[in-house]
C-alpha positions in Angstrom: 107.4 -3.6 43.2 106.3 -6.7 42.4 104.9 -10.2 45.2 105.2 -13.4 44.9 104.5 -16.8 47.3 107.2 -18.9 48.0 105.6 -22.4 48.8 107.7 -24.3 51.7 106.2 -27.9 53.3 102.3 -26.6 54.3 103.1 -23.2 54.5 103.3 -20.0 52.0 106.3 -17.0 52.7 105.2 -14.1 51.0 108.1 -12.0 49.6 107.9 -8.3 48.2 110.7 -7.3 45.1 111.5 -3.7 44.3 114.9 -2.3 42.7 116.8 -3.6 40.1 120.7 -3.7 41.3 122.5 -6.8 40.2 123.2 -7.7 43.8 119.9 -9.1 45.6 119.4 -7.5 49.6 116.7 -10.1 51.5 115.6 -7.8 54.2 113.8 -8.8 57.2 111.0 -6.9 59.6 110.6 -5.8 62.9 107.3 -7.2 65.2 104.1 -6.4 63.9 105.5 -5.3 60.9 105.5 -6.6 57.2 107.6 -7.0 54.4 106.3 -3.4 53.1 108.2 -1.8 55.9 111.7 -2.1 53.8 109.9 0.0 50.7 111.2 3.2 51.4 114.4 2.0 50.9 114.1 1.8 47.1 115.1 5.2 46.3 118.5 5.1 48.2 119.2 1.4 47.4 117.3 -0.1 44.3 119.6 0.8 41.7 122.3 -1.1 43.2 120.2 -3.8 44.3 117.4 -5.8 43.9 115.6 -5.5 47.3 113.5 -8.7 48.4 111.7 -8.4 52.0 110.1 -11.5 53.4 107.2 -11.9 55.6 108.6 -13.4 58.8 105.4 -15.8 60.2 102.2 -14.5 61.7 103.1 -11.0 59.8 101.5 -9.8 56.9 100.4 -12.3 54.3 103.3 -14.8 54.7 100.5 -18.3 55.9 102.6 -20.4 58.6 100.5 -23.6 58.7 103.3 -26.6 60.7 101.3 -26.7 64.2 105.1 -26.1 65.2 107.2 -23.3 65.6 109.4 -22.1 63.4 113.2 -23.3 63.2 116.6 -22.2 62.2 116.2 -25.3 59.8 112.8 -23.4 58.5 114.5 -20.4 58.1 117.7 -21.6 56.0 116.0 -23.3 53.6 113.1 -20.5 53.2 116.0 -18.4 52.5 117.4 -20.9 49.8 114.6 -21.0 48.8 114.9 -17.5 47.8 118.0 -17.0 46.4 116.4 -20.1 43.8 113.3 -18.6 42.6 115.2 -14.8 42.3 118.0 -16.9 40.9 121.4 -15.6 42.8 124.2 -17.4 44.5 124.8 -15.0 47.3 123.2 -12.2 48.9 123.2 -9.2 51.4 121.2 -9.1 54.3 119.5 -6.2 56.0 117.6 -7.4 59.4 115.5 -4.4 61.5 114.6 -5.1 65.5 113.1 -8.6 65.5 114.2 -9.5 62.1 117.9 -8.4 63.3 117.5 -11.4 66.0 116.8 -13.8 62.9 119.4 -12.4 60.6 121.7 -13.2 63.3 120.5 -16.6 62.5 120.5 -16.5 59.1 124.7 -15.7 59.5 124.9 -18.6 61.8 123.4 -20.6 58.9 124.5 -19.1 55.7 127.6 -16.8 56.4 129.3 -18.6 53.4 126.4 -16.7 50.7 126.3 -13.8 53.0 128.5 -10.9 50.6 127.0 -7.9 53.6 125.2 -7.5 56.8 123.0 -4.8 57.8 121.7 -5.0 61.6 119.1 -2.1 62.5 118.6 -1.8 65.9 118.4 -5.3 65.9 117.4 -7.0 68.8 119.7 -10.3 69.5 122.8 -8.8 70.8 121.9 -9.8 74.5 120.2 -12.1 76.1 116.1 -11.2 76.9 115.5 -12.9 80.2 111.8 -12.7 79.9 111.6 -14.0 76.2 113.9 -16.9 77.6 111.6 -17.9 80.4 108.7 -17.4 78.8 109.5 -18.6 75.3 112.5 -21.8 76.7 110.8 -23.2 80.3 107.9 -25.1 81.1 107.2 -22.9 84.0 107.5 -19.8 81.4 105.2 -21.2 79.4 102.1 -22.1 81.4 102.5 -18.3 83.0 102.9 -16.6 80.0 99.7 -17.8 78.3 97.9 -17.1 81.8 99.2 -13.5 81.7 97.9 -13.2 77.9 94.5 -14.0 79.0 95.1 -12.2 82.9 97.8 -9.7 82.7 97.3 -8.0 86.4 100.1 -10.2 87.3 102.0 -9.3 84.2 101.2 -5.5 85.0 102.3 -5.8 88.4 105.6 -7.3 87.9 106.2 -4.6 85.0 105.6 -2.3 87.5 107.2 -3.5 90.5 110.6 -3.6 88.2 110.4 -0.1 86.7 109.8 1.0 90.8 112.7 -0.9 91.4 114.7 0.0 88.7 115.5 -3.0 87.3 114.1 -2.2 83.7 114.3 1.5 82.3 111.7 3.7 82.0 111.7 3.5 78.2 111.1 -0.7 78.3 108.2 0.0 80.7 106.4 2.3 78.6 107.3 0.1 74.9 106.1 -3.0 77.6 103.4 -1.4 78.8 102.4 -0.5 75.2 102.5 -3.3 73.6 100.8 -5.4 75.9 97.8 -3.0 76.8 95.5 -4.9 75.2 93.8 -8.8 75.0 94.6 -8.2 71.0 98.7 -7.0 71.5 99.6 -9.8 74.4 97.6 -12.6 71.9 100.1 -10.8 68.9 103.1 -11.6 71.5 102.0 -14.6 72.6 101.6 -16.4 69.1 104.6 -15.0 67.7 107.0 -15.6 70.7 105.5 -19.0 70.8 106.2 -19.5 67.3 109.9 -17.6 66.6 110.8 -18.7 70.3 113.5 -20.7 68.4 114.9 -17.9 67.0 117.8 -17.7 69.2 121.4 -17.0 67.7 124.5 -18.0 69.3 126.1 -14.5 69.5 130.2 -16.0 69.4 129.1 -18.5 66.5 128.1 -15.9 64.5 131.3 -14.0 65.1 133.0 -16.5 64.3 131.3 -16.9 61.0 131.3 -13.4 60.1 135.1 -13.7 60.9 135.3 -16.8 58.6 133.7 -15.8 55.9 134.8 -11.8 55.9 131.3 -10.5 56.0 131.3 -6.5 55.7 129.0 -5.5 58.9 127.6 -2.9 59.2 125.6 -1.9 62.6 122.9 1.4 62.6 121.6 2.2 65.7 118.9 4.7 66.9 120.8 7.8 69.4 117.2 7.8 70.8 116.5 4.2 71.5 115.7 3.3 74.8 114.6 -0.3 73.6 118.0 -1.5 71.8 120.5 1.2 72.5 123.7 1.9 70.8 125.9 0.3 74.0 125.0 -3.0 72.8 126.7 -3.0 69.1 129.8 -1.4 70.9 129.9 -4.7 73.0 128.9 -6.6 69.8 131.8 -5.8 67.3 134.7 -6.5 69.5 136.9 -6.2 66.5 137.3 -10.0 65.6 135.1 -9.4 62.4 134.7 -6.6 59.8 132.3 -4.4 61.2 131.3 -0.8 61.5 128.7 1.5 63.3 126.9 4.7 63.1 124.6 6.0 64.9 121.6 8.0 64.0 119.8 11.0 65.0 116.1 9.0 65.5 114.7 6.5 67.9 113.9 2.7 67.4 112.2 3.2 64.0 115.2 3.4 62.0 114.0 2.1 58.6 114.4 5.4 56.8 116.2 7.6 54.2 119.4 8.3 56.3 119.7 4.9 57.2 119.2 4.0 53.6 121.9 6.4 53.1 124.1 4.7 55.4 124.1 1.2 54.1 124.6 3.1 50.2 127.7 4.7 52.2 129.0 1.8 53.5 128.7 -0.6 50.7 129.7 1.6 47.5 
């Protein structure tokens, strides 16, 4: 394993490299995780891929110092810097959970450079109304900040939503456990605020995947109540080359079974 910091404007992006393969695989992690999350895939994929994982802003060792949100243009520039540094012209892309949403933004920007796309329990396959309200509207941004430091209103709405069955039991549990301390709420607030512009247009993504014939694999956990497999069924509408597999697990999907599925799909 080796690591490197990519300078970008006033910031520094941390990457970790595994494997010795002739093809490049760029990996984007989930919320609250970091580039080391993909280390467990090196045994399955490291012979075929040079695996480079990126710490996204406000995660791992990356230092985001721009004093503004991270944009799609920033994302495109960072990916191009990675290609330049590691001496590749094209790449495959893997994104898990939040990293799946960011990966779709990469597709929107750089589909012509992508060989294969792996989306593991990806966020971004449907609009999250809470996320949109909290990050895209003036009222939502004010309420989001208020609830971060005064959570009683948030808890009340969350429990009411579950009582009225507007949200599932799994989503209720996941959300409550993600917001039950000030440190957790602040992390969600600052990450959502910084990454709030990472909102892919799914129709454009599908058009790009079709145009450039990007081979796409969707992986879901059978027992995932946060991002269920049904979202993948809706996304793979036959307009672009895509396969889907459902693994015997929950939301935590970066495991040996996922690595084996990615390997079988690729070679």
